[in-house]
VOBA-1610 file (N, C-alpha, C; in pm, whole numbers, padded with zeros to 5 digits, always signed):
BEGIN
Met+15281-00690-15748Met+15381-00665-15649Met+15299-00638-15523Gln+15336-00708-15423Gln+15265-00695-15288Gln+15304-00556-15223Gln+15199-00506-15181Gln+15229-00360-15123Gln+15282-00383-14973Val+15390-00312-14925Val+15448-00324-14803Val+15396-00206-14724Pro+15353-00232-14606Pro+15289-00146-14514Pro+15387-00031-14500Leu+15342+00086-14488Leu+15418+00215-14479Leu+15508+00202-14339Leu+15426+00155-14245Leu+15483+00160-14114Leu+15558+00030-14065Ser+15590-00042-14178Ser+15663-00172-14167Ser+15804-00171-14092Leu+15859-00046-14115Leu+15984-00020-14039Leu+15985-00019-13897Phe+15858-00012-13834Phe+15840-00015-13697Phe+15806-00160-13646Gly+15798-00271-13723Gly+15770-00392-13712Gly+15644-00458-13775Asn+15636-00579-13762Asn+15535-00655-13832Asn+15398-00643-13737Leu+15286-00560-13793Leu+15181-00547-13716Leu+15104-00670-13692Glu+15127-00768-13794Glu+15049-00894-13780Glu+15075-00977-13659Gln+15197-00938-13597Gln+15220-01018-13470Gln+15126-00970-13355Leu+15056-00862-13374Leu+14964-00832-13269Leu+14827-00909-13275Asn+14803-00976-13378Asn+14676-01035-13399Asn+14639-01134-13303Thr+14752-01216-13262Thr+14729-01328-13162Thr+14756-01297-13021Val+14783-01158-12996Val+14803-01110-12867Val+14671-01107-12799Gln+14683-01132-12680Gln+14553-01148-12600Gln+14587-01056-12469Leu+14510-00950-12475Leu+14514-00841-12335Leu+14443-00922-12221Asn+14487-00889-12111Asn+14422-00942-11996Asn+14298-00874-11941Phe+14202-00903-12016Phe+14063-00837-11986Phe+13970-00963-11972Asn+13934-01000-11857Asn+13854-01114-11854Asn+13722-01051-11821Gln+13609-01142-11808Gln+13474-01086-11798Gln+13453-00986-11676Asn+13541-01015-11558Asn+13538-00927-11450Asn+13590-00790-11479Ser+13697-00782-11578Ser+13747-00650-11633Ser+13644-00589-11710Leu+13570-00662-11812Leu+13475-00604-11891Leu+13357-00545-11793Asn+13307-00612-11700Asn+13224-00568-11615Asn+13254-00438-11551Ile+13375-00423-11503Ile+13423-00314-11415Ile+13426-00190-11522Met+13482-00227-11650Met+13478-00114-11756Met+13336-00065-11781Asn+13250-00161-11802Asn+13119-00119-11834Asn+13062-00035-11714Ile+13088-00075-11595Ile+13033-00001-11491Ile+13100+00157-11476Ala+13233+00155-11510Ala+13291+00280-11513Ala+13251+00376-11625Ile+13213+00333-11746Ile+13177+00390-11846Ile+13024+00451-11816Ala+12950+00358-11757Ala+12805+00397-11713Ala+12805+00493-11619Phe+12904+00493-11526Phe+12915+00587-11422Phe+12952+00729-11468Ile+13032+00733-11573Ile+13094+00854-11637Ile+12972+00910-11712Met+12880+00825-11780Met+12784+00888-11860Met+12668+00919-11773Phe+12645+00864-11654Phe+12553+00912-11550Phe+12601+01050-11500Gly+12729+01077-11476Gly+12764+01197-11418Gly+12759+01307-11522Val+12779+01283-11653Val+12760+01372-11747Val+12623+01411-11764Ala+12551+01323-11766Ala+12378+01327-11786Ala+12320+01427-11682Leu+12393+01410-11548Leu+12326+01503-11439Leu+12317+01655-11479Gly+12400+01699-11559Gly+12396+01833-11612Gly+12327+01857-11744Ile+12283+01753-11808Ile+12203+01768-11935Ile+12050+01796-11903Arg+12010+01895-11954Arg+11867+01941-11963Arg+11802+01952-12082Pro+11674+01935-12112Pro+11608+01966-12243Pro+11644+02079-12303Arg+11668+02201-12212Arg+11722+02320-12265Arg+11850+02320-12352His+11932+02216-12318His+12058+02210-12393His+12022+02177-12543Phe+11914+02079-12565Phe+11886+02061-12698Phe+11795+02191-12761Lys+11729+02256-12672Lys+11668+02379-12724Lys+11760+02476-12764Asp+11872+02499-12692Asp+11985+02577-12737Asp+12046+02549-12866Leu+12052+02423-12892Leu+12120+02380-13005Leu+12023+02412-13117Ala+11900+02395-13090Ala+11797+02430-13197Ala+11791+02585-13239Met+11828+02658-13133Met+11834+02810-13162Met+11954+02867-13221Ser+12053+02798-13194Ser+12187+02830-13258Ser+12268+02718-13299Pro+12217+02652-13401Pro+12269+02525-13426Pro+12407+02498-13495Lys+12445+02603-13560Lys+12580+02603-13630Lys+12691+02524-13572Pro+12754+02563-13453Pro+12840+02514-13389Pro+12816+02350-13359Ala+12683+02318-13315Ala+12650+02189-13279Ala+12666+02098-13397Ile+12595+02158-13505Ile+12594+02086-13642Ile+12728+02062-13694Val+12821+02158-13686Val+12956+02133-13737Val+13026+02030-13643Gly+12997+02033-13508Gly+13072+01948-13433Gly+13034+01799-13454Ile+12896+01786-13484Ile+12846+01640-13499Ile+12912+01607-13638Ile+12916+01695-13747Ile+12967+01648-13868Ile+13111+01628-13854Ser+13191+01702-13773Ser+13322+01664-13740Ser+13348+01518-13672Gln+13260+01506-13594Gln+13265+01377-13513Gln+13234+01249-13597Tyr+13109+01263-13652Tyr+13063+01130-13722Tyr+13094+01130-13877Leu+13129+01238-13933Leu+13151+01232-14086Leu+13294+01245-14116Leu+13355+01359-14065Leu+13492+01396-14090Leu+13588+01299-14037Leu+13580+01262-13894Leu+13672+01173-13834Leu+13687+01032-13909Pro+13559+00975-13926Pro+13559+00851-13981Pro+13632+00852-14108Ala+13605+00963-14197Ala+13664+00960-14333Ala+13795+01000-14319Leu+13855+01070-14231Leu+14006+01093-14223Leu+14062+00978-14183Thr+13994+00893-14094Thr+14075+00774-14046Thr+14072+00674-14162Tyr+13974+00667-14254Tyr+13980+00579-14352Tyr+14096+00603-14458Leu+14120+00752-14471Leu+14207+00790-14565Leu+14363+00746-14503Leu+14374+00764-14365Leu+14500+00733-14287Leu+14522+00592-14304Val+14416+00506-14305Val+14437+00362-14304Val+14480+00330-14430Leu+14426+00400-14544Leu+14459+00363-14699Leu+14608+00410-14704Ala+14663+00530-14631Ala+14784+00572-14658Ala+14898+00485-14583Ile+14879+00426-14456Ile+14972+00367-14388Ile+14958+00220-14399Arg+14841+00149-14451Arg+14831+00014-14486Arg+14866-00065-14357Pro+14803-00061-14241Pro+14822-00143-14134Pro+14748-00276-14148Ser+14783-00371-14050Ser+14709-00501-14062Ser+14563-00463-14049Val+14474-00562-14096Val+14333-00554-14108Val+14269-00526-13968Pro+14323-00617-13859Pro+14264-00594-13719Pro+14309-00445-13658Val+14421-00411-13701Val+14459-00267-13655Val+14370-00149-13731Ala+14333-00180-13853Ala+14270-00081-13928Ala+14137-00090-13863Met+14069-00194-13838Met+13940-00222-13795Met+13928-00138-13656Gly+14033-00165-13574Gly+14034-00089-13451Gly+14035+00071-13454Met+14103+00106-13560Met+14112+00257-13578Met+13974+00302-13622Leu+13905+00230-13721Leu+13767+00265-13758Leu+13657+00258-13662Leu+13682+00158-13571Leu+13596+00151-13452Leu+13605+00270-13364Val+13731+00313-13326Val+13740+00417-13225Val+13677+00530-13298Ala+13717+00549-13429Ala+13666+00672-13495Ala+13511+00688-13502Ala+13439+00563-13488Ala+13295+00551-13501Ala+13234+00564-13365Cys+13317+00561-13255Cys+13260+00583-13128Cys+13206+00731-13100Pro+13130+00760-13001Pro+13095+00895-12956Pro+13204+00961-12880Gly+13196+01094-12882Gly+13295+01160-12798Gly+13296+01122-12664Gly+13415+01108-12579Gly+13421+01076-12437Gly+13388+01199-12361Asn+13344+01165-12228Asn+13292+01270-12146Asn+13415+01338-12086Val+13532+01274-12099Val+13660+01348-12051Val+13670+01482-12136Ser+13625+01504-12242Ser+13634+01607-12327Ser+13564+01729-12251Asn+13470+01710-12163Asn+13409+01814-12089Asn+13500+01872-11988Met+13575+01786-11938Met+13682+01834-11839Met+13793+01908-11911Ile+13837+01845-12032Ile+13937+01907-12115Ile+13886+02050-12151Ser+13766+02073-12194Ser+13723+02186-12242Ser+13715+02287-12138Ala+13685+02244-12010Ala+13676+02339-11888Ala+13829+02375-11865Leu+13916+02292-11869Leu+14066+02332-11849Leu+14121+02428-11955Ser+14075+02417-12082Ser+14116+02494-12190Ser+14054+02624-12196Lys+13943+02646-12114Lys+13851+02772-12124Lys+13804+02780-12254Ser+13747+02662-12301Ser+13655+02644-12410Ser+13513+02666-12381Asn+13436+02632-12466Asn+13282+02639-12452Asn+13224+02518-12385Val+13213+02513-12260Val+13179+02378-12180Val+13024+02349-12225Ala+12942+02458-12230Ala+12813+02429-12271Ala+12802+02365-12383Leu+12870+02393-12503Leu+12882+02340-12630Leu+12940+02198-12615Ser+13033+02196-12532Ser+13103+02052-12506Ser+12989+01942-12450Val+12942+01985-12336Val+12827+01903-12282Val+12725+01875-12386Ser+12667+01975-12457Ser+12570+01950-12561Ser+12620+01850-12674Leu+12746+01863-12719Leu+12784+01775-12819Leu+12807+01641-12752Thr+12862+01614-12633Thr+12861+01486-12569Thr+12740+01431-12571Ala+12632+01509-12521Ala+12505+01450-12513Ala+12446+01406-12652Gly+12461+01496-12759Gly+12430+01471-12883Gly+12471+01357-12948Thr+12620+01348-12956Thr+12683+01239-13016Thr+12655+01095-12929Thr+12633+01122-12803Thr+12598+00991-12718Thr+12471+00943-12775Val+12377+01024-12772Val+12231+00986-12825Val+12264+00917-12965Leu+12317+00993-13051Leu+12338+00943-13201Leu+12432+00821-13208Ser+12510+00789-13111Ser+12600+00692-13116Ser+12510+00542-13119Leu+12388+00554-13066Leu+12292+00452-13077Leu+12277+00382-13222Phe+12298+00490-13324Phe+12274+00456-13450Phe+12403+00473-13523Met+12470+00573-13491Met+12593+00613-13594Met+12708+00531-13560Thr+12736+00471-13430Thr+12838+00393-13423Thr+12835+00256-13498Pro+12733+00194-13496Pro+12719+00062-13572Pro+12725+00085-13729Leu+12655+00213-13754Leu+12638+00237-13904Leu+12776+00293-13965Asn+12855+00364-13884Asn+12986+00416-13936Asn+13084+00294-13932Phe+13079+00210-13834Phe+13174+00099-13847Phe+13140+00004-13948Ala+13016-00024-13975Ala+12981-00104-14089Ala+13010-00048-14220Phe+12979+00085-14259Phe+13014+00139-14361Phe+13170+00152-14393Trp+13243+00222-14307Trp+13382+00248-14329Trp+13457+00111-14319Gly+13424+00015-14238Gly+13492-00107-14223Gly+13455-00206-14346Gly+13345-00187-14400Gly+13305-00261-14509Gly+13376-00215-14639Leu+13395-00074-14653Leu+13448-00012-14770Leu+13602-00039-14763Tyr+13662-00051-14636Tyr+13798-00093-14619Tyr+13817-00247-14663Ala+13728-00319-14608Ala+13737-00468-14629Ala+13733-00506-14774Ser+13644-00439-14861Ser+13610-00472-14975Ser+13749-00446-15069Lys+13836-00364-15026Lys+13955-00340-15103Lys+14079-00422-15043Ser+14065-00491-14938Ser+14180-00537-14874Ser+14185-00703-14879Pro+14294-00746-14940Pro+14306-00900-14949Pro+14332-00964-14812Leu+14361-00880-14715Leu+14401-00929-14582Leu+14279-00938-14493Leu+14160-00917-14548Leu+14027-00915-14463Leu+14013-01056-14401Val+13988-01050-14272Val+13946-01158-14195Val+13781-01156-14189Pro+13708-01268-14182Pro+13569-01270-14181Pro+13515-01204-14064Ile+13502-01084-14029Ile+13435-01023-13910Ile+13289-01001-13946Thr+13199-01062-13883Thr+13046-01038-13891Thr+12999-00951-13771Ile+12941-00854-13795Ile+12885-00755-13692Ile+12742-00775-13678Asp+12687-00806-13564Asp+12539-00816-13559Asp+12488-00666-13509Pro+12421-00582-13598Pro+12390-00460-13564Pro+12285-00448-13441Val+12206-00560-13437Val+12107-00554-13319Val+12180-00576-13197Glu+12292-00667-13179Glu+12363-00679-13071Glu+12452-00554-13039Met+12501-00494-13130Met+12576-00372-13101Met+12489-00262-13046Phe+12358-00247-13114Phe+12269-00151-13074Phe+12233-00186-12906Arg+12205-00298-12886Arg+12162-00343-12729Arg+12279-00295-12644Thr+12399-00334-12686Thr+12517-00319-12585Thr+12531-00164-12577Val+12535-00088-12696Val+12551+00061-12659Val+12440+00137-12599Phe+12315+00068-12612Phe+12202+00135-12524Phe+12219+00100-12375Ile+12264-00018-12341Ile+12270-00053-12201Ile+12396+00026-12139Ile+12503+00047-12210Ile+12622+00102-12162Ile+12614+00261-12152Leu+12538+00324-12260Leu+12527+00470-12259Leu+12382+00512-12246Gly+12278+00457-12317Gly+12158+00504-12315Gly+12086+00515-12176Ile+12091+00390-12105Ile+12026+00394-11978Ile+12075+00478-11874Pro+12227+00480-11854Pro+12280+00580-11754Pro+12259+00745-11791Val+12235+00761-11922Val+12213+00913-11969Val+12071+00932-11926Ile+11985+00834-11953Ile+11847+00862-11931Ile+11818+00886-11786Val+11875+00793-11684Val+11852+00802-11554Val+11939+00922-11498Gly+12053+00954-11560Gly+12116+01090-11496Gly+12020+01217-11529Met+11982+01216-11655Met+11888+01337-11682Met+11780+01333-11599Thr+11711+01213-11562Thr+11602+01219-11475Thr+11623+01263-11332Val+11750+01217-11285Val+11789+01253-11149Val+11815+01411-11141Gly+11865+01440-11242Gly+11913+01598-11255Gly+11791+01680-11260Met+11697+01638-11322Met+11556+01707-11333Met+11476+01696-11200Lys+11487+01590-11143Lys+11382+01568-11026Lys+11458+01622-10900Phe+11574+01624-10882Phe+11660+01673-10767Phe+11760+01775-10800Pro+11712+01892-10859Pro+11820+01980-10902Pro+11901+02038-10794Asn+11842+02064-10671Asn+11924+02120-10558Asn+12033+02027-10511Phe+11999+01899-10497Phe+12085+01793-10460Phe+12205+01781-10551Val+12142+01775-10690Val+12246+01748-10788Val+12349+01858-10813Lys+12302+01988-10769Lys+12398+02106-10782Lys+12521+02083-10681Lys+12469+02020-10572Lys+12580+02008-10473Lys+12681+01888-10506Val+12626+01795-10564Val+12713+01675-10593Val+12751+01658-10724Glu+12704+01728-10828Glu+12722+01702-10958Glu+12895+01692-10999Lys+12950+01815-10944Lys+13107+01817-10988Lys+13167+01683-10928Ser+13134+01675-10792Ser+13212+01559-10730Ser+13178+01422-10805Val+13066+01403-10842Val+13029+01283-10907Val+13097+01273-11050Gln+13120+01372-11109Gln+13188+01368-11239Gln+13334+01354-11211Ile+13389+01411-11120Ile+13540+01398-11099Ile+13566+01252-11040Ala+13468+01205-10967Ala+13486+01061-10918Ala+13476+00962-11014Ser+13386+00994-11130Ser+13361+00898-11235Ser+13483+00903-11346Val+13536+01015-11346Val+13657+01027-11437Val+13798+00944-11355Leu+13795+00968-11240Leu+13895+00914-11163Leu+13890+00755-11162Phe+13761+00721-11148Phe+13737+00586-11146Phe+13764+00505-11284Phe+13757+00579-11396Phe+13777+00540-11524Phe+13924+00543-11537Ile+13999+00637-11494Ile+14143+00644-11509Ile+14211+00550-11438Ala+14167+00510-11304Ala+14211+00403-11225Ala+14178+00274-11285Phe+14082+00254-11363Phe+14053+00133-11428Phe+14161+00125-11553Leu+14190+00227-11617Leu+14287+00219-11729Leu+14431+00205-11663Val+14462+00266-11562Val+14578+00219-11492Val+14601+00080-11453Gly+14494+00046-11395Gly+14494-00100-11359Gly+14512-00194-11471Ala+14427-00159-11600Ala+14441-00245-11710Ala+14574-00239-11764Leu+14633-00131-11756Leu+14764-00108-11810Leu+14872-00199-11726Ala+14850-00189-11600Ala+14935-00256-11504Ala+14922-00403-11529Gly+14793-00455-11549Gly+14787-00597-11589Gly+14833-00650-11702Asn+14872-00548-11796Asn+14922-00595-11936Asn+15056-00515-11957Phe+15125-00488-11853Phe+15241-00386-11874Phe+15345-00445-11945Ser+15365-00588-11933Ser+15476-00656-11998Ser+15430-00655-12156Leu+15306-00680-12194Leu+15270-00680-12335Leu+15283-00541-12393Phe+15250-00424-12312Phe+15260-00287-12363Phe+15405-00269-12381Leu+15488-00304-12297Leu+15635-00285-12323Leu+15686-00345-12452Lys+15624-00473-12474Lys+15679-00544-12576Lys+15626-00503-12722Tyr+15503-00440-12722Tyr+15433-00403-12839Tyr+15387-00278-12878Ile+15417-00182-12777Ile+15370-00041-12784Ile+15435+00035-12890His+15558+00000-12938His+15628+00063-13047His+15539+00044-13181Leu+15474-00060-13185Leu+15392-00081-13303Leu+15281-00001-13328Val+15218+00046-13214Val+15105+00123-13215Val+15109+00255-13175Phe+15220+00310-13118Phe+15237+00447-13065Phe+15231+00552-13171Leu+15301+00541-13290Leu+15300+00635-13394Leu+15176+00638-13464Ile+15099+00525-13479Ile+14974+00513-13542Ile+14869+00587-13452Val+14866+00567-13323Val+14769+00630-13243Val+14789+00781-13244Leu+14925+00820-13229Leu+14966+00958-13232Leu+14940+01031-13357Leu+14945+00966-13480Leu+14896+01021-13604Leu+14753+01044-13611His+14684+00925-13571His+14523+00909-13573His+14469+01019-13489Asn+14520+01019-13361Asn+14461+01117-13260Asn+14496+01261-13309Gly+14621+01277-13339Gly+14647+01430-13402Gly+14576+01469-13515Ile+14547+01374-13606Ile+14442+01409-13720Ile+14300+01435-13662Ala+14263+01373-13569Ala+14141+01406-13513Ala+14108+01547-13460Phe+14235+01575-13363Phe+14234+01726-13308Phe+14249+01818-13419Leu+14327+01794-13501Leu+14359+01908-13618Leu+14236+01919-13712Gly+14177+01798-13758Gly+14058+01808-13834Gly+13946+01876-13764Gly+13932+01839-13634Gly+13827+01910-13554Gly+13846+02057-13529Tyr+13955+02094-13538Tyr+13983+02247-13540Tyr+13974+02314-13664Leu+14015+02245-13775Leu+14032+02322-13904Leu+13895+02325-13978Leu+13803+02223-13957Leu+13679+02227-14015Leu+13575+02343-13981Pro+13567+02358-13850Pro+13503+02473-13787Pro+13561+02615-13822Lys+13697+02616-13833Lys+13767+02726-13861Lys+13744+02771-14009Thr+13731+02676-14093Thr+13706+02689-14243Thr+13562+02744-14255Leu+13478+02702-14165Leu+13327+02736-14185Leu+13297+02873-14090Lys+13414+02936-14039Lys+13396+03063-13987Lys+13317+03057-13857Val+13343+02945-13774Val+13294+02931-13643Val+13403+03003-13546Asn+13350+03066-13437Asn+13444+03144-13355Asn+13555+03049-13290Glu+13654+03118-13243Glu+13791+03053-13193Glu+13754+02950-13070Ile+13679+03001-12977Ile+13646+02923-12868Ile+13558+02788-12911Asn+13482+02807-12988Asn+13391+02689-13030Asn+13483+02600-13131Cys+13565+02647-13218Cys+13654+02573-13297Cys+13750+02483-13184Arg+13794+02544-13069Arg+13863+02453-12985Arg+13783+02352-12916Thr+13660+02392-12899Thr+13550+02290-12830Thr+13530+02176-12927Ile+13508+02202-13055Ile+13481+02103-13148Ile+13613+02014-13172Ser+13740+02059-13174Ser+13848+01995-13192Ser+13866+01902-13058Ile+13836+01943-12948Ile+13841+01851-12833Ile+13750+01746-12847Glu+13624+01782-12879Glu+13517+01688-12891Glu+13552+01577-12986Thr+13615+01614-13104Thr+13661+01527-13201Thr+13777+01427-13158Gly+13873+01501-13091Gly+13998+01437-13067Gly+13991+01340-12928Ile+13878+01368-12839Ile+13861+01277-12740Ile+13745+01174-12757Gln+13777+01056-12780Gln+13683+00949-12836Gln+13655+00860-12710Asn+13532+00805-12714Asn+13490+00708-12609Asn+13544+00573-12642Ser+13687+00555-12643Ser+13754+00435-12667Ser+13719+00323-12562Gly+13676+00360-12449Gly+13631+00262-12352Gly+13511+00195-12412Leu+13425+00252-12479Leu+13304+00191-12552Leu+13371+00081-12643Gly+13468+00141-12736Gly+13518+00059-12833Gly+13584-00073-12776Leu+13650-00075-12648Leu+13701-00186-12585Leu+13580-00281-12544Ala+13484-00218-12478Ala+13358-00296-12444Ala+13303-00371-12557Leu+13300-00300-12684Leu+13244-00376-12794Leu+13336-00486-12843Ile+13464-00458-12841Ile+13556-00557-12898Ile+13555-00669-12794Phe+13540-00658-12669Phe+13554-00775-12586Phe+13422-00842-12562Asn+13325-00801-12631Asn+13193-00868-12638Asn+13190-00974-12719Pro+13186-01106-12666Pro+13200-01211-12774Pro+13076-01228-12864Arg+12956-01169-12824Arg+12845-01173-12908Arg+12847-01089-13024Ile+12943-00975-13028Ile+12965-00910-13129Ile+13090-00941-13218Phe+13201-00959-13149Phe+13320-01020-13207Phe+13357-01149-13136Pro+13323-01263-13208Pro+13342-01391-13160Pro+13490-01397-13095Ser+13511-01477-12985Ser+13650-01484-12917Ser+13749-01564-13011Glu+13711-01629-13108Glu+13797-01701-13198Glu+13865-01614-13294Leu+13808-01493-13307Leu+13868-01387-13409Leu+14009-01336-13331Glu+14104-01307-13421Glu+14226-01245-13386Glu+14208-01098-13360Leu+14182-01051-13261Leu+14130-00910-13220Leu+14248-00843-13159Gly+14365-00884-13135Gly+14464-00820-13061Gly+14512-00674-13120Gly+14517-00669-13235Gly+14532-00548-13311Gly+14431-00439-13268Met+14311-00473-13274Met+14197-00392-13256Met+14197-00348-13096Ala+14223-00435-13024Ala+14220-00403-12876Ala+14338-00316-12832Phe+14458-00337-12913Phe+14565-00250-12857Phe+14547-00106-12902Ile+14477-00092-13027Ile+14455+00047-13068Ile+14362+00115-12974Ala+14250+00049-12934Ala+14168+00104-12843Ala+14200+00128-12707Ala+14293+00038-12657Ala+14347+00059-12520Ala+14439+00175-12516Trp+14549+00180-12611Trp+14640+00290-12605Trp+14575+00416-12629Trp+14476+00420-12738Trp+14392+00539-12766Trp+14330+00595-12626Gly+14283+00514-12550Gly+14219+00557-12430Gly+14296+00619-12324Ile+14421+00582-12329Ile+14549+00653-12242Ile+14595+00769-12316Trp+14633+00766-12447Trp+14704+00871-12514Trp+14611+00994-12531His+14479+00983-12565His+14391+01096-12585His+14380+01183-12464Ile+14396+01133-12340Ile+14394+01212-12227Ile+14515+01288-12210Val+14622+01225-12241Val+14762+01287-12237Val+14760+01411-12339Ala+14724+01374-12452Ala+14723+01463-12565Ala+14637+01577-12532Gly+14503+01551-12490Gly+14406+01640-12456Gly+14449+01745-12350Leu+14506+01701-12247Leu+14555+01770-12131Leu+14668+01879-12183Val+14758+01812-12266Val+14865+01917-12328Val+14800+02037-12406Leu+14716+01984-12483Leu+14640+02088-12576Leu+14565+02182-12466Ala+14500+02138-12382Ala+14415+02221-12284Ala+14499+02328-12226Phe+14621+02292-12172Phe+14699+02381-12083Phe+14775+02467-12201Tyr+14789+02422-12311Tyr+14842+02525-12418Tyr+14735+02623-12455Trp+14625+02589-12481Trp+14509+02685-12506Trp+14475+02763-12396Arg+14475+02719-12268Arg+14457+02787-12147Arg+14548+02901-12133Lys+14691+02867-12146Lys+14800+02965-12137Lys+14783+03065-12241Lys+14746+03031-12379Lys+14731+03116-12480Lys+14612+03219-12444Ser+14505+03162-12394Ser+14390+03245-12358Ser+14419+03358-12235Ser+14517+03311-12141Ser+14553+03399-12052Ser+14621+03503-12093Lys+14731+03486-12198Lys+14804+03590-12247Lys+14719+03689-12323Leu+14628+03644-12400Leu+14539+03735-12474Leu+14458+03825-12390Asn+14412+03769-12275Asn+14343+03837-12181Asn+14419+03943-12114Ser+14547+03910-12075Ser+14642+04008-12009Ser+14680+04129-12113Val+14683+04091-12244Val+14719+04192-12351Val+14601+04279-12362Ala+14474+04225-12362Ala+14354+04303-12367Ala+14339+04385-12248Ser+14364+04362-12131Ser+14353+04441-12027Ser+14453+04548-12021
//
């Protein structure tokens, strides 16, 4: 008896396969520039001492990396098995889970009065590790899912090409940003916050523009992926909070790790999806693109709501303590 997808009551996810979002090469170039700008802004505040601090008190950082690169992909795989979406949608979920934390997490951590230093260190660490962990996680969990699915389409990933793309988008801006930050500390101190705010606004503007360019498609199909992304992102935030809590990490660091796990660099996922040298253009990738695109919008909304909730909760605790 053929299994019926659990979320079939929301519509047939297969209809997303042939949908083509309005992302041309110019859109891809702008997105890559936006991501690189964001990574450069984050890297301005990264110093070798951040890695030294991690080495001296490694537990929260280790738990955060485990949450990011082991827990989230595993939870995503279990969610995929539970809801049984179409293969492109499932692969999109796994690709998002394989990406590093997004630098928006640093802003969210600051708003929530979490540990910004840990947030920046984890963003730096997961970004560096993404050069290896993003292709490895996607290949492992995607292959594990593919071997069990009769709906698998022949997606071939070139690990060398994925490594090259991730290094250009993330590696070079981080190296340049760290170098500038160390060479010109006084100048960077004056402009760092402005550069980071501008980079985030640039990326948000790109997302808004991309949404506007595909608004009719989102209106038509958003009901198919809204609940999936809501569940997926919710599990990321929740798992990222409960894992360190179980391991007796303090509350502030639990919140930080939750934010780092729930805020994914979905822009990188989109850049990979729309790179024809990784995913050939003849493949039906609409489901993957929809998941990554909507995640990029939703995780900011969910993160801001969570940040203001925790900020309000912290304010109440401080007022009681005083």
